[in-house]
C-alpha positions in Angstrom: -108.4 -6.7 -35.6 -109.3 -3.6 -37.4 -109.2 -3.0 -41.0 -107.2 -0.5 -43.0 -108.8 2.8 -44.0 -105.8 4.3 -45.7 -104.9 4.6 -49.3 -102.5 2.3 -51.3 -99.5 3.8 -49.3 -99.7 1.0 -46.5 -98.3 -2.5 -47.0 -98.0 -5.8 -45.1 -95.0 -5.8 -42.8 -94.5 -9.7 -43.8 -95.1 -10.1 -47.4 -94.5 -6.2 -48.3 -97.7 -6.2 -50.5 -100.4 -3.6 -50.3 -104.2 -4.1 -49.7 -106.4 -5.5 -52.1 -110.3 -6.0 -52.2 -109.9 -9.7 -51.4 -106.9 -9.4 -49.0 -107.5 -6.3 -46.7 -105.0 -4.8 -44.2 -105.4 -5.2 -40.4 -103.7 -3.9 -37.5 -103.9 -6.5 -34.8 -101.7 -5.0 -32.2 -100.4 -1.8 -30.8 -97.6 -1.3 -33.0 -97.6 2.0 -34.8 -96.3 3.3 -37.9 -95.9 1.4 -41.3 -95.2 -1.9 -39.2 -98.7 -2.2 -38.0 -100.4 -3.4 -41.1 -100.5 -7.1 -42.0 -102.7 -9.5 -43.9 -104.6 -12.0 -42.1 -103.4 -15.0 -44.0 -99.7 -13.7 -43.6 -100.5 -13.5 -39.6 -101.8 -16.9 -39.4 -99.1 -18.5 -41.4 -96.6 -16.8 -39.2 -98.2 -17.8 -35.9 -98.4 -21.4 -37.3 -94.7 -21.5 -37.9 -93.5 -19.5 -34.9 -95.9 -21.1 -32.6 -96.3 -17.8 -30.9 -99.9 -15.9 -30.0 -98.3 -12.4 -29.1 -96.5 -9.9 -31.1 -92.6 -10.2 -31.0 -92.6 -6.5 -31.0 -95.0 -4.9 -28.9 -96.2 -8.2 -26.8 -99.8 -8.0 -27.6 -101.8 -11.0 -27.9 -103.5 -11.7 -31.0 -107.3 -12.4 -31.0 -109.7 -13.4 -33.8 -113.3 -12.7 -34.4 -115.6 -14.1 -36.8 -117.0 -11.6 -39.6 -120.5 -12.7 -40.8 -122.2 -11.7 -43.9 -124.6 -8.5 -43.8 -127.5 -11.0 -44.5 -126.9 -13.2 -41.6 -130.1 -13.8 -39.4 -129.7 -12.8 -36.0 -130.8 -16.4 -34.7 -130.0 -19.6 -36.4 -132.9 -21.8 -37.2 -134.0 -24.6 -35.1 -133.5 -27.1 -37.8 -129.9 -26.0 -38.5 -129.0 -26.1 -34.7 -130.6 -29.7 -34.2 -128.9 -30.7 -37.4 -125.5 -29.4 -36.4 -126.1 -31.0 -32.9 -127.1 -34.3 -34.3 -124.1 -34.2 -36.5 -121.7 -33.5 -33.8 -123.3 -36.2 -31.5 -122.9 -38.8 -34.4 -119.3 -37.8 -34.9 -118.6 -38.2 -31.3 -120.3 -41.4 -31.2 -118.5 -42.7 -34.0 -115.2 -41.7 -32.5 -116.0 -43.4 -29.0 -117.0 -46.6 -30.9 -113.8 -46.6 -32.8 -111.6 -45.9 -30.0 -113.5 -48.4 -27.9 -112.9 -51.2 -30.5 -109.1 -49.9 -30.8 -108.7 -50.2 -26.9 -110.7 -53.6 -26.9 -108.5 -54.8 -29.6 -105.0 -54.0 -28.5 -105.8 -54.1 -24.6 -108.2 -57.1 -24.6 -107.8 -59.4 -27.6 -104.1 -59.5 -28.1 -103.3 -60.2 -24.5 -106.1 -62.4 -23.9 -105.2 -64.4 -27.0 -101.4 -64.6 -26.0 -102.1 -65.6 -22.4 -104.7 -68.5 -23.3 -102.6 -69.5 -26.1 -99.6 -70.0 -23.9 -101.5 -71.6 -21.2 -103.0 -74.2 -23.4 -99.7 -74.9 -25.0 -98.3 -75.8 -21.7 -101.2 -77.7 -20.3 -99.7 -81.0 -20.9 -102.9 -82.4 -23.0 -104.5 -81.9 -26.2 -107.9 -81.1 -24.8 -107.2 -77.2 -24.3 -105.6 -76.9 -27.7 -108.9 -78.4 -29.3 -111.1 -76.0 -27.1 -108.9 -72.9 -27.6 -111.2 -71.0 -29.8 -113.8 -71.3 -27.2 -111.5 -70.5 -24.4 -110.3 -67.4 -25.9 -113.7 -65.7 -25.8 -114.7 -67.0 -22.3 -115.1 -64.6 -19.6 -113.8 -66.6 -16.9 -110.7 -64.8 -15.0 -110.8 -62.2 -17.7 -109.0 -59.3 -15.9 -106.3 -61.8 -14.6 -105.6 -63.2 -18.0 -105.5 -59.8 -19.7 -102.9 -58.7 -17.1 -100.9 -62.0 -17.6 -101.3 -61.7 -21.4 -99.6 -58.4 -21.4 -96.6 -59.8 -19.7 -96.5 -62.5 -22.4 -96.7 -59.9 -25.3 -94.1 -57.8 -23.7 -91.7 -60.8 -23.4 -92.5 -61.7 -27.2 -92.1 -58.0 -28.1 -88.7 -57.8 -26.4 -87.8 -61.1 -28.2 -88.6 -59.8 -31.7 -86.7 -56.5 -30.9 -83.7 -58.6 -29.5 -83.8 -60.7 -32.7 -83.7 -57.7 -35.2 -81.1 -55.9 -33.0 -78.7 -58.9 -33.0 -79.3 -59.1 -36.8 -78.2 -55.6 -37.2 -75.3 -56.1 -35.1 -74.1 -59.3 -37.2 -74.6 -57.0 -40.4 -72.5 -54.2 -39.1 -69.9 -56.1 -37.0 -69.6 -59.4 -39.1 -70.5 -63.1 -38.2 -68.1 -65.4 -36.4 -64.9 -66.2 -37.8 -65.9 -69.5 -39.2 -69.0 -68.3 -40.8 -67.1 -65.3 -42.3 -64.7 -67.9 -43.9 -67.3 -69.9 -45.4 -68.9 -67.0 -47.0 -65.8 -65.9 -48.7 -66.3 -65.9 -52.7 -64.0 -68.2 -54.7 -60.9 -66.7 -55.9 -61.1 -65.8 -59.5 -59.1 -67.9 -62.2 -55.6 -66.8 -63.1 -55.4 -65.3 -66.7 -53.6 -67.7 -69.1 -50.7 -66.1 -71.5 -51.5 -65.7 -75.2 -49.4 -67.6 -77.5 -47.3 -65.7 -80.1 -49.3 -67.3 -83.1 -52.5 -65.8 -82.0 -51.1 -62.2 -81.9 -52.4 -61.4 -85.6 -55.7 -62.7 -84.6 -56.1 -60.6 -81.8 -54.8 -57.5 -83.3 -56.8 -58.2 -86.3 -59.8 -58.5 -84.3 -59.5 -56.2 -81.6 -62.7 -54.2 -82.7 -65.0 -57.2 -82.1 -62.8 -59.2 -79.6 -62.7 -56.4 -76.9 -66.3 -56.4 -77.1 -66.7 -60.3 -76.9 -64.2 -60.4 -74.0 -66.1 -57.9 -72.1 -69.3 -59.5 -72.7 -68.0 -62.8 -71.5 -66.5 -61.0 -68.3 -69.9 -59.4 -68.0 -71.8 -62.5 -68.4 -69.7 -64.3 -66.0 -70.1 -61.8 -63.2 -73.8 -61.2 -64.0 -74.4 -65.0 -64.1 -75.4 -65.3 -60.7 -76.8 -62.0 -59.7 -77.4 -63.2 -56.0 -73.6 -64.4 -55.5 -72.4 -61.0 -54.4 -75.1 -60.9 -51.7 -74.4 -64.4 -50.5 -71.0 -63.4 -49.0 -73.2 -60.7 -46.6 -75.1 -63.6 -45.4 -78.3 -62.2 -44.5 -80.9 -65.1 -44.1 -83.6 -62.6 -42.9 -84.6 -59.9 -45.1 -87.5 -57.7 -44.5 -89.2 -55.0 -46.6 -88.7 -51.6 -45.0 -90.4 -49.4 -47.4 -93.8 -50.1 -45.8 -92.5 -49.7 -42.5 -91.1 -46.2 -43.1 -94.5 -45.1 -44.3 -96.3 -46.5 -41.3 -96.8 -44.3 -38.3 -98.1 -44.9 -34.7 -101.5 -43.6 -35.4 -102.0 -45.8 -38.3 -100.4 -48.6 -36.7 -102.6 -48.5 -33.6 -105.8 -47.4 -35.4 -106.1 -43.9 -33.9 -106.2 -42.4 -37.2 -110.0 -43.4 -37.7 -109.2 -46.1 -40.2 -109.8 -49.9 -39.8 -106.4 -50.9 -41.1 -105.3 -51.6 -37.5 -107.5 -55.0 -37.6 -105.0 -56.4 -39.8 -102.2 -55.3 -37.5 -104.0 -56.8 -34.7 -104.2 -60.0 -36.7 -100.5 -60.0 -37.4 -99.5 -59.3 -33.8 -101.6 -62.2 -32.7 -100.0 -64.5 -35.3 -96.5 -63.2 -34.3 -97.3 -63.6 -30.7 -98.3 -67.3 -31.4 -95.4 -68.0 -33.6 -92.9 -66.7 -30.9 -94.7 -68.6 -28.3 -94.1 -71.9 -30.1 -90.7 -71.3 -31.3 -89.0 -69.7 -28.4 -90.9 -71.2 -25.3 -93.0 -74.3 -26.3 -90.3 -76.0 -28.6 -87.1 -75.4 -26.0 -89.4 -76.5 -23.2 -90.5 -79.9 -24.6 -87.1 -80.5 -26.0 -85.5 -79.8 -22.5 -88.2 -82.1 -21.1 -87.5 -84.8 -23.6 -83.7 -84.5 -22.9 -84.3 -84.7 -19.2 -86.6 -87.8 -19.5 -84.0 -89.4 -21.7 -81.3 -88.7 -19.0 -83.5 -90.0 -16.2 -83.9 -86.6 -14.6 -87.1 -85.1 -13.2 -87.7 -81.2 -12.7 -89.8 -80.2 -9.8 -90.5 -77.0 -7.7 -91.2 -73.4 -8.7 -88.1 -73.2 -11.1 -88.7 -76.5 -13.2 -90.1 -74.6 -16.1 -87.3 -72.1 -16.5 -84.5 -74.7 -15.9 -86.1 -77.1 -18.3 -86.4 -74.5 -21.1 -83.0 -73.3 -20.4 -81.8 -76.9 -20.8 -83.8 -77.3 -24.0 -82.1 -74.2 -25.4 -78.8 -75.8 -24.6 -80.0 -79.0 -26.4 -81.3 -76.7 -29.3 -77.8 -75.1 -29.7 -76.0 -78.5 -29.6 -78.5 -79.7 -32.5 -78.1 -76.8 -34.5 -74.2 -77.2 -34.3 -74.6 -80.8 -35.4 -76.9 -79.9 -38.3 -74.7 -77.0 -39.4 -71.6 -79.6 -39.5 -73.9 -82.0 -41.6 -74.7 -79.1 -43.7 -71.1 -78.2 -44.2 -70.2 -81.7 -45.3 -73.2 -82.0 -47.8 -72.3 -78.2 -49.0 -75.9 -77.0 -48.5 -74.9 -73.5 -48.5 -78.5 -71.9 -47.8 -79.1 -74.5 -45.1 -75.7 -73.7 -43.5 -76.2 -70.0 -43.3 -79.6 -70.2 -41.9 -78.4 -72.8 -39.5 -75.2 -70.7 -38.5 -77.4 -67.7 -38.1 -79.9 -69.6 -35.7 -77.0 -71.1 -33.8 -75.4 -67.6 -33.2 -79.0 -66.5 -32.0 -79.3 -69.2 -29.5 -75.5 -68.9 -28.4 -76.0 -65.1 -27.7 -79.4 -65.5 -25.8 -77.6 -68.2 -23.7 -74.7 -66.4 -23.0 -76.8 -63.2 -22.2 -78.9 -65.2 -19.8 -75.8 -66.4 -18.0 -74.0 -63.0 -18.0 -77.2 -60.9 -16.8 -79.1 -63.7 -14.8 -77.0 -66.4 -13.6 -73.7 -64.5 -12.6 -75.3 -61.9 -10.5 -77.7 -64.5 -9.1 -74.8 -66.6 -7.9 -73.1 -63.6 -6.6 -76.1 -62.5 -4.6 -76.6 -65.9 -3.0 -72.9 -66.0 -2.2 -73.1 -62.5 -0.6 -76.0 -64.0 1.4 -74.2 -67.1 2.6 -71.1 -65.1 3.6 -73.2 -62.6 5.6 -75.6 -64.9 7.5 -73.9 -64.4 10.7 -73.9 -60.7 10.3 -77.8 -60.8 10.6 -78.1 -63.9 13.0 -79.6 -65.8 10.3 -79.2 -69.6 9.4 -79.6 -71.8 6.2 -83.0 -73.0 7.5 -84.1 -69.4 7.5 -83.2 -69.0 3.8 -84.9 -72.3 3.2 -88.4 -71.3 4.7 -88.3 -67.9 2.9 -87.4 -69.7 -0.6 -90.3 -72.0 0.2 -92.5 -69.2 1.0 -91.8 -66.6 -1.7 -89.3 -68.2 -4.1 -89.4 -65.8 -7.1 -89.2 -62.8 -4.6 -86.2 -64.2 -2.9 -84.6 -65.0 -6.1 -85.2 -61.4 -7.5 -83.8 -59.8 -4.3 -80.5 -61.9 -4.6 -80.3 -61.1 -8.2 -80.7 -57.4 -7.7 -78.0 -57.3 -5.1 -75.6 -59.6 -7.3 -76.0 -57.0 -9.9 -75.3 -54.1 -7.7 -72.2 -56.0 -6.5 -71.0 -56.7 -9.8 -71.5 -53.1 -11.1 -69.7 -51.5 -8.1 -66.9 -54.1 -8.4 -66.3 -53.2 -12.3 -66.7 -49.5 -11.3 -63.8 -50.0 -8.6 -61.7 -51.7 -11.3 -62.0 -48.7 -13.6 -60.9 -46.6 -10.6 -57.8 -48.9 -10.2 -57.1 -48.5 -14.0 -56.9 -44.6 -13.3 -54.4 -45.1 -10.5 -52.3 -48.1 -11.4 -49.6 -48.3 -14.2 -51.1 -49.3 -17.5 -50.5 -53.0 -17.8 -50.9 -54.0 -14.2 -54.4 -55.3 -14.7 -53.6 -57.0 -17.8 -55.7 -60.1 -17.2 -58.8 -57.9 -16.8 -60.8 -56.3 -19.8 -60.4 -52.6 -20.0 -63.8 -51.1 -20.1 -62.8 -47.9 -21.4 -61.8 -49.5 -24.8 -64.0 -47.7 -27.2 -64.1 -50.8 -29.3 -65.3 -52.9 -26.4 -68.7 -54.5 -27.3 -70.2 -57.4 -25.1 -72.5 -58.5 -28.0 -69.7 -58.4 -30.5 -67.7 -60.6 -28.2 -70.6 -63.1 -27.8 -70.7 -63.4 -31.4 -67.0 -64.0 -32.4 -65.5 -65.8 -29.3 -66.0 -69.5 -29.1 -68.1 -71.2 -26.2 -65.2 -72.5 -24.4 -63.5 -69.1 -24.2 -66.6 -67.4 -22.6 -66.9 -70.7 -20.2 -63.1 -70.0 -19.1 -63.9 -66.5 -18.8 -66.9 -66.9 -16.6 -65.2 -69.2 -14.6 -62.3 -67.0 -13.9 -64.7 -63.9 -13.1 -66.8 -66.1 -10.7 -63.4 -67.2 -8.9 -62.5 -63.3 -8.8 -65.8 -62.2 -7.5 -66.2 -65.0 -4.9 -62.7 -64.5 -3.5 -63.5 -60.7 -3.2 -66.6 -61.5 -1.2 -64.6 -63.9 1.1 -62.0 -61.0 1.8 -64.7 -58.1 2.0 -67.4 -59.8 3.9 -66.8 -63.2 5.6 -63.3 -62.7 7.0 -64.2 -59.3 8.3 -67.3 -60.5 10.1 -65.1 -63.2 11.6 -62.6 -60.5 12.6 -65.4 -58.2 14.2 -67.0 -61.0 16.0 -63.6 -61.8 17.7 -62.5 -58.3 18.4 -66.1 -57.0 19.1 -68.1 -59.7 20.2 -71.4 -57.6 21.2 -71.3 -55.6 18.2 -73.0 -58.2 15.8 -75.8 -59.1 14.7 -77.3 -56.2 13.1 -80.7 -55.4 14.0 -82.6 -56.0 10.5 -85.7 -57.7 12.0 -89.1 -55.4 11.4 -91.5 -56.2 14.3 -95.3 -55.9 14.1 -95.3 -53.1 16.4 -92.3 -51.2 14.7 -93.0 -48.0 13.3 -91.6 -48.8 10.0 -92.1 -51.5 7.4 -89.8 -53.2 4.6 -91.5 -51.0 2.1 -90.7 -47.6 3.8 -87.0 -48.8 4.4 -86.5 -49.7 0.8 -88.0 -46.5 -0.4 -85.9 -44.6 2.1 -82.9 -46.3 0.9 -83.6 -45.8 -2.9 -85.0 -42.4 -2.8 -82.9 -40.6 0.0 -79.8 -42.3 1.1 -78.4 -43.9 -2.2 -79.1 -40.9 -4.4 -77.6 -38.2 -1.8 -74.4 -40.4 -1.3 -74.1 -41.5 -5.1 -74.4 -37.8 -6.3 -71.4 -36.7 -4.3 -68.3 -36.7 -6.2 -66.1 -35.9 -3.3 -66.8 -39.6 -2.1 -65.0 -41.0 -5.4 -62.4 -38.4 -5.1 -61.6 -39.5 -1.5 -61.6 -43.0 -2.6 -59.2 -42.6 -5.4 -56.8 -40.6 -3.1 -57.0 -43.4 -0.4 -56.2 -46.1 -3.1 -53.2 -44.0 -4.6 -51.9 -43.3 -1.1 -52.1 -47.0 -0.1 -50.5 -48.0 -3.5 -47.5 -45.3 -2.9 -47.0 -46.9 0.7 -47.1 -50.6 -0.8 -44.9 -49.7 -3.5 -42.4 -48.0 -1.2 -42.5 -50.8 1.4 -42.1 -53.5 -1.2 -40.0 -51.8 -3.7 -42.6 -52.0 -6.5 -43.2 -48.3 -7.4 -42.2 -48.9 -11.0 -44.1 -51.8 -11.4 -47.6 -50.4 -9.7 -47.2 -46.5 -10.5 -44.9 -46.4 -13.1 -42.0 -44.1 -13.7 -43.6 -40.4 -13.8 -41.3 -38.1 -15.5 -41.0 -34.5 -14.1 -40.8 -33.1 -17.6 -44.1 -34.6 -18.8 -47.4 -33.7 -17.5 -49.6 -36.2 -16.1 -52.1 -37.6 -18.5 -55.8 -37.2 -17.4 -57.6 -40.7 -17.9 -60.9 -40.8 -19.8 -64.1 -40.5 -17.9 -65.2 -44.2 -17.2 -68.5 -45.0 -18.9 -71.6 -45.4 -16.5 -73.2 -48.6 -18.4 -74.2 -51.6 -16.5 -74.1 -53.8 -19.3 -70.4 -52.8 -20.2 -69.6 -52.9 -16.4 -70.7 -56.4 -15.4 -70.3 -58.4 -18.9 -66.9 -59.4 -20.2 -64.3 -58.3 -17.5 -61.8 -60.8 -18.6 -59.5 -59.7 -21.4 -60.2 -60.7 -25.0 -57.6 -60.8 -27.5 -56.2 -57.4 -28.0 -53.5 -55.3 -26.9 -54.2 -53.7 -23.5 -52.2 -50.4 -22.5 -48.9 -51.3 -21.4 -46.2 -49.3 -19.9 -42.6 -50.6 -19.3 -41.5 -51.2 -15.8 -38.1 -51.9 -13.9 -38.1 -55.7 -12.8 -36.3 -55.8 -9.5 -34.8 -58.5 -7.6 -37.0 -61.1 -5.8 -39.9 -60.0 -8.2 -42.1 -63.1 -7.6 -41.6 -63.1 -4.0 -42.4 -59.2 -3.7 -45.5 -59.8 -5.8 -46.6 -62.6 -3.3 -46.1 -60.1 -0.4 -48.3 -57.4 -2.4 -51.1 -60.1 -2.7 -50.9 -60.8 1.0 -51.0 -56.9 1.8 -53.9 -56.4 -0.8 -55.9 -59.3 1.2 -55.0 -57.8 4.8 -55.9 -54.2 3.5 -59.4 -55.6 2.2 -60.2 -57.3 5.4 -59.5 -54.2 7.6 -61.1 -51.6 5.3 -64.1 -53.8 5.1 -64.2 -54.5 8.8 -63.9 -50.6 9.6 -66.7 -49.9 7.0 -68.9 -52.5 8.6 -68.4 -51.0 12.1 -67.7 -47.2 12.1 -71.0 -45.9 10.6 -73.0 -48.5 12.2 -71.3 -47.3 15.6 -71.6 -43.7 15.1 -75.2 -44.3 13.9 -76.2 -46.2 17.1 -74.9 -43.3 19.1 -76.8 -40.6 17.4 -80.0 -42.6 17.2 -79.6 -43.4 21.0 -79.6 -39.5 21.4 -82.6 -39.1 19.2 -84.8 -42.0 20.1 -83.5 -43.2 23.6 -86.2 -45.6 24.4 -86.4 -47.3 21.1 -82.5 -47.3 20.3 -82.1 -51.0 20.6 -85.0 -51.6 18.2 -84.0 -49.3 15.4 -83.5 -51.0 11.9 -79.8 -50.8 11.1 -80.5 -49.3 7.8 -81.4 -46.2 9.6 -78.3 -46.2 11.8 -76.0 -47.0 8.8 -77.5 -44.1 6.9 -77.1 -41.7 9.8 -73.4 -43.0 10.5 -72.7 -42.5 6.7 -73.9 -39.0 6.6 -72.1 -38.1 9.8 -68.9 -39.7 8.2 -69.3 -37.6 5.1 -70.0 -34.5 6.8 -66.7 -34.9 9.1 -64.9 -35.7 6.1 -66.2 -33.0 3.9 -65.7 -30.5 6.9 -62.1 -31.6 7.3 -61.3 -31.2 3.8 -62.6 -27.7 3.8 -61.1 -26.7 7.0 -57.7 -28.0 5.7 -58.1 -25.8 2.4 -59.2 -22.9 4.8 -56.2 -23.2 7.0 -53.7 -22.2 4.5 -55.1 -18.7 4.4 -54.7 -18.0 8.2 -56.9 -17.9 11.2 -58.9 -14.9 9.7 -59.8 -16.8 6.5 -60.8 -19.9 8.7 -62.8 -17.9 10.8 -64.7 -16.2 8.0 -65.1 -19.3 6.1 -66.5 -21.3 9.1 -69.0 -18.3 9.7 -70.2 -18.5 6.0 -70.7 -22.1 6.1 -72.3 -22.2 9.2 -74.8 -19.5 7.9 -75.2 -21.8 4.9 -75.9 -25.0 7.1 -78.4 -23.0 9.2 -80.4 -22.0 6.0 -80.0 -25.4 4.5 -81.2 -27.1 7.6 -84.1 -24.9 7.8 -85.1 -25.4 4.2 -84.5 -29.1 4.7 -86.8 -29.1 7.7 -89.6 -27.7 5.6 -89.2 -29.2 2.2 -87.9 -32.7 3.3 -89.4 -33.0 6.7 -92.8 -31.2 7.1 -93.9 -31.3 3.3 -93.3 -34.9 2.9 -95.0 -35.8 6.3 -98.1 -34.0 5.5 -98.2 -35.4 2.0 -97.8 -38.8 3.2 -100.4 -38.4 6.2 -102.8 -37.2 3.4 -102.5 -40.0 1.1 -102.5 -42.4 4.0 -106.0 -40.9 4.8 -107.1 -40.5 1.5 -106.3 -44.0 -0.3 -104.6 -46.5 2.2 -107.1 -46.2 5.2 -110.4 -46.3 3.2 -109.0 -49.5 1.3 -107.0 -51.4 3.8 -108.6 -50.7 7.2 -112.1 -52.0 8.0 -114.8 -49.8 9.3 -115.0 -51.4 12.6 -111.2 -51.2 13.2 -109.2 -48.1 14.3 -106.5 -47.0 12.0 -103.0 -46.5 13.3 -100.8 -43.9 11.8 -96.9 -44.5 11.8 -95.1 -41.2 11.3 -92.0 -42.7 10.0 -93.5 -44.7 7.5 -95.9 -42.0 6.4 -92.8 -39.6 6.0 -90.8 -42.3 4.0 -93.8 -42.6 1.7 -94.3 -38.9 1.6 -90.7 -38.4 0.3 -91.5 -40.7 -2.6 -94.7 -38.8 -3.4 -93.1 -35.4 -3.0 -90.3 -36.6 -5.7 -93.1 -38.0 -8.0 -95.0 -34.6 -7.6 -92.0 -32.6 -8.3 -91.3 -34.5 -11.4 -94.6 -34.0 -12.8 -94.5 -30.2 -11.7 -91.3 -30.0 -13.9 -92.9 -31.7 -16.8 -96.0 -29.8 -16.5 -97.0 -26.2 -17.9 -95.4 -23.1 -17.0 -96.7 -21.9 -13.7 -95.5 -20.1 -10.3 -94.7 -23.3 -8.6 -92.5 -24.7 -11.5 -90.7 -21.3 -11.7 -90.0 -21.2 -7.9 -88.6 -25.0 -8.0 -86.4 -24.1 -11.0 -84.9 -21.1 -9.4 -84.3 -22.8 -6.0 -82.4 -25.6 -7.9 -80.5 -23.1 -10.1 -79.3 -21.0 -6.8 -78.1 -24.3 -5.1 -77.1 -24.2 -1.6 -74.5 -21.5 -1.8 -77.0 -18.9 -3.3 -80.0 -20.3 -1.4 -82.7 -17.6 -1.0 -84.2 -18.9 2.3 -87.0 -16.2 2.4 -88.0 -17.2 -1.2 -87.9 -21.0 -0.5 -90.1 -20.5 2.6 -92.5 -18.1 0.9 -92.7 -19.4 -2.7 -92.3 -23.1 -2.2 -93.0 -24.4 1.5 -95.7 -22.0 2.5 -98.3 -22.7 -0.2 -97.5 -26.3 0.0 -97.9 -26.3 3.9 -101.1 -24.2 3.5 -102.9 -26.5 0.9 -101.8 -29.5 2.7 -102.8 -28.2 6.0 -106.2 -27.1 4.6 -106.6 -30.7 3.1 -105.8 -32.2 6.5 -107.7 -30.0 8.7 -111.1 -29.0 6.9 -112.2 -32.7 6.4 -111.3 -33.5 10.0 -113.3 -30.3 11.3 -116.3 -31.2 9.1 -116.2 -34.9 10.3 -115.7 -34.2 14.0 -117.4 -31.0 14.6 -120.3 -30.6 12.1 -121.3 -33.9 11.3 -122.0 -34.9 15.0 -124.5 -32.1 15.0 -126.4 -33.5 12.0 -125.9 -37.3 12.4 -126.7 -39.0 15.4 -125.8 -42.7 14.9 -122.2 -43.3 15.8 -121.7 -45.7 13.0 -122.9 -43.4 10.5 -120.5 -40.8 11.8 -117.6 -43.0 11.7 -118.5 -44.0 8.2 -118.7 -40.5 7.0 -115.4 -39.7 8.8 -113.6 -42.5 7.0 -115.1 -41.2 3.6 -114.8 -37.6 3.9 -111.3 -37.7 2.8 -111.7 -39.9 -0.4 -114.7 -37.4 -1.0 -112.2 -34.6 -0.9 -110.1 -36.2 -3.5 -112.8 -36.8 -5.8 -113.9 -33.2 -5.3 -110.4 -31.8 -5.9 -110.2 -34.0 -9.2 -113.6 -32.8 -10.6 -112.7 -29.1 -9.9 -109.2 -29.7 -11.4 -111.0 -31.1 -14.6 -113.4 -28.3 -14.6 -110.8 -25.7 -14.4 -108.7 -27.7 -17.0 -111.8 -27.7 -19.3 
């Protein structure tokens, strides 16, 4: 930055002020003319607010250099240098000690106390409770207890957040009807008419009487200042003033203060309180109730089942206590007990809706599909004994996915059918639909009836879409089933690679295609039109479409998992309805329609189970002829679905192009053939070669040194490494897009913006594939060359050469991390 030498004619281009003795003008960029001068304070302020380091006019990057006093010595004294160094070291040590204390408090003390408090409360004896202060400071199983304590703290944190959120829901949406009626204020007394002989007194005393009457009214209204707030029943009030001033840095102790120790104390206390209230008390109440009923709970699920029974008993006890408080007219106790009952009710219904119903659906799907995988109940029993929680989680996840897609199909049916056909199902497109509000307002019996009907619908659909189609397939194609899903020890894949491939490649690629939903909707509409034409129910199914009115576009269905699987059954409220013509023999026609729906579901499910797998088996037999019999059916089904999708998409495009004649069809076919060739080359490089090399590199760097002993030879599975490499590549791409702006990020963004039709194959191969292949190739080849060509010349012992060959890849990773950290610094 250069100082101004000119006279008072120059001025700052920001503040429009001239230079002064204490505020000289500088020209820090290459701009010319009157706009080149600027005050240093104005430039610093502009850079702070604009967050730019370059001139917005000429693009020059600003730079600052310190200006020292003329009497400044050329070298600093040793005492000042040592003093500054000691001060910096002391400040760094102080910060290090403070942050270490913060980490020990939040990552050590809090989870450790939570875990050991939970363990001592559920130990079943009084001795661990007495020795709890000594057990907390014990170093035995420290890492395991800290990890378990993090899970306990997470559960208590979610419980606290759920309690606060439920309170907000009740405040905004109101409580149940019975509680709202109880909280209504008493009606004001009616005004008594004044008698005629008091008119003179009223008129004569108008001056004082009005004031007196107003004072009486104000006294009556203000007699109980809390009476108005009692109607808005709010048994839990928290002070928000301090919470609004509290920041995350101050809460966690990252601001340098020691106030976080108080927060740690309160967190430990709240953890203990929530463990006692929400875990210890329900568990022992359920245990007491089971003992009184003569029941004993054993097995890995005894604890959760006992706690669930305890919550049911707590809800019943709260309902009884609420009734007693109502009889005794204890308003405060009645409100508190009512709120606690609503909390327990919503918690139990949430567990049933989110946990029990999907779990039951998952087990029902498994039981109905046992013959499809050549499994028996004894196999499931052995799996349940070997890994009970894992098996339960898998069945819950499968059931959750089934319920979600079932609800999505119901939404698609509502877009096709006449409004009012599905009157018995809840309309999830309703903007006023709120599952939590329904849990709060509806009675328990209404929820039980709805859950029973929902379970019957789900179970019946599974029978028609899975159990009966399997029987039909076995009868028509005896040798087609069972599916080959057993992973042998010598197979080139394992369960992890299959799941990663399914979650990262197959499902995203199929679900991101909007054509699949369009085809399904068109097929459902065509089936409904045919069925309505055959049975004479067009007015009932599709409605009477007037030619003078445009077809309304249905709203886009919400993609929410909670709204999709909860409360499918209709609550009290109007659903969309459109009148229809009631034809003769209407009940008989409806029965025939239900039979036709059942037959169509069986036929469609059987075709879905046969066609993709059969096509995939043929394709995999061409690709891997020797291993075609042992290929996992996930690969064959995925390959068959891709082939079916490609054929369907190609047929749709060809049907659209055929309308323009042969010339347009040939031109479009040539264009799409070129696009397919370019996309295939790009996919071969980006989805084939790069993930394979990445998976091999991480296998050599991390997996083999950690899992394979030195005396054993590692075996590399290409399929597994490629499947894992796909996941690693997606993670690296996500980190690259989240990182700073550099060449690889710009290249990925450009390739994503261009898409398939505007794909620049040369750019992708040169800017994305070539750098990745070069760096990964060097990372794979250089350590191998060092270990097998140079090290044998220096090391003679075979054991040492083997050890160095195994450790050269982790050493490469460590070296790369050190170099990256050095460059970053």
